[in-house]
N, C-alpha and C positions, 0 to 999 in steps of 0.2 A: 504493499499500499504506499502511495506517496505520503510525504510529510503533509500534515494538515494545515495548509495555508488558507486562512479565511480572509479573502481579499474584499473587505468592507471598508469603504471610506469612514474616517473617524466620525464626521458629523452625522452621516446616515446610521452608523451604529448607535450613537448617542440618542437620535430621534427614535429609534426602534425601541431602545431601552425605557425611554420616557413613556412611550404609549403602552408597551407591553408588560414591563417588569415593575415599574415603580421605583426603581433604583434611584433614579434622579429625581429630585424635588422640583417641580415645575415653577414653584414660587421662590426657589432659592436664587439669590443674586450673587452668592459667594463663590468666586472662582476656585478658592480652596476647597470648599465644600464639594463642588462638582468633581474636582479631581480626585478627592478622597472617595467619593461614591464610585467613580469609574474604576479606580484602582481596587476598590472592594469587589466590584462586579467581576473584573478580569481575574482576580485571585480566586473568587468562588467558582468561577467557570473554567479555571485552568487556561487562561489565555495570556500570551505575551505579544507585544507589538514591536516588530523588528522591521525597519525600513518601510513603514507605511502598510505592513501586512500582518494580520493577526494569525498566530500559530497556536494550536492546541499544545499545552505544555504541562507535564505532570512529573516533576522530580521530587521524590520524597526527601524532606529535610529533617526528619526526626530519625528514630532508630528501628523503622519497620524491618530493614534489610539486615540489621546487625547480627542476628542469630545465623544467617546464612553466610555472611562474609566471615564470621568467626570460624564456622565450620570448614570454609574453603582455605583459610589462611593459617590455620593454627600450626602447621608444620613449616611454615615459610620463614626464612631468615632474612629476607630483604624485600624491598618495596616492589621490585619487578615481579617476583614470584607471586605476591598477593594480587597485584593488578592483572597479571596474566591469568591467574586462577578465576577471577571475577569475569574477566573477558571470555575465557573458554566456557564458563558456565552459561553465559547469555547466548553466545554464537551457537551452541549446540541445541538451542530450542527450536521447535518446529516453526517454520515460517508460515504465517497465516495473514491474508490480506485483511487490513482493518476496516472498521465500519465507522463512518464520521459520526453517526448518531450513537454509538456505544463504544467509546473508547476503553481499552484495558489499562488500568494504572498498574504500577509495579507489582503490588500485591496480587492482583489478578493474574498478571503474567506468570509469576511464580507458581500459582494454584494450577493454571491452565497448561503451563509449559509451552506456550505459543504466542506469537506476536508479530507485528510487522516493524518496519525500520525505526519510526520514531518511538514506538513503544518500548523496543528493545534498547534503543540508545538512552531512553530515559531511566530504564532499569539500571543499565550499567552505571549511569551517572549517579543514581541513587546509591548504589553500593559504594561507589568511590567517595561520594560527598560524605557519607557517614563514617568514613574512615580517614578523612583528611586529605584526600587526593583531588587534584584539580582536573576539571573537564571542561571542554567546550562542545557545543552542539553545532554542526554545520548543516545548513538547510540549502537545498537546491530547489529547482522547480517541482520535482516529484520525488525527493528523497531526503533523508536525514541520516547523519552518522556522527559518531563521536570522535573527539581527539583527547587523548589522555597525556598528562604531564607525569612522567616518572621520576620521582626524586632520586638523586644520587646514582643516575644511570648514564653510561656512556657506552657507545659500541662502534666498532668499525664495520659491522654488518650494514648493508644497504637497507635502511628502514625510512620510510617516508614520514614526514612530519610537517606541521604548520608551526610557525614560529611568531610569537607575539611578545614584545618587550623582553627580548633575549631568552624567552622560556619556549621550550619545545613541547608541542603536543602531538604525540604519535597517532597516526590513523588507527582507529579501531572500528572496522566494518563489522557490525554485528549480524549482518544477514547472510554472511558467507562462512559456512562452517569450516572452510579451509583456510580462512584469513588468520593472520597472526598480528601482533601489535606492530604497526609500522608498515603493513601490507598496503600498497597502493590499490585503491578500489576502482580506478579507472575513470574517475570523475574530475575533469580539468578544473582548476581553480576559477577559471572564467565563468563557470557555471554556478558558482556560489551565489546565493541570493542574500544570505544573512549568517553571521556567526554570533553565537550567544555564549557568554561566560557564565557557567552554572554557578560557580563559587562567588563571583563578583556580581552576578545578577545584573549584567549589562550587556549591551550590544557592542561587539568589537568592530572598529572600523575595517572594512574589507581591504583597503589600500594599505593598511599597517600590518596585515598578517602575510607573511612571506611563506610560500610553499616550497618544500624541498622533496622531490619526488624521485624514486627509483624504480 
């Protein structure tokens, strides 16, 4: 399934919310209140706005995934081992085309053992976030994949990565069972529509992210 991009102009979205949901107070003249209400609606409906496009987004920020990651990494002695185990766990799930009206969150994905590109990327990001690792999500017209920063890691092997502010985020293509951390997924950087930092909760400027591909 493609990444869920909801191409709705901001003003149109607000108008729909005023009419249908009551999230926005029609009598409120406070810009700050309207911004708070819009932010609340987006949070409650798992939306983020990137480059003028709304994307469905559901990364768990609490400890829902902690029992799973603890079981996966208890024998690991370094960060690469832990991250690789999380990645292998997610990529081995069965691929299932998603449904825009019924998205699976990370808990659902674990229970069902199947999901599409953005659902799987969000699961991996949830696992990494809860263990202090940094992740970015890359969106294209019809796909989403993760980039993972691996602390204290260097290699002479040809591994593809995106670099932002001198920090490397290795490709983590969760829809390919044969992929490995740093395996190029064939998506050219000029196809990127947006890049989101999960940890910093902000969109990264595309022109400031450098791709190194092997």
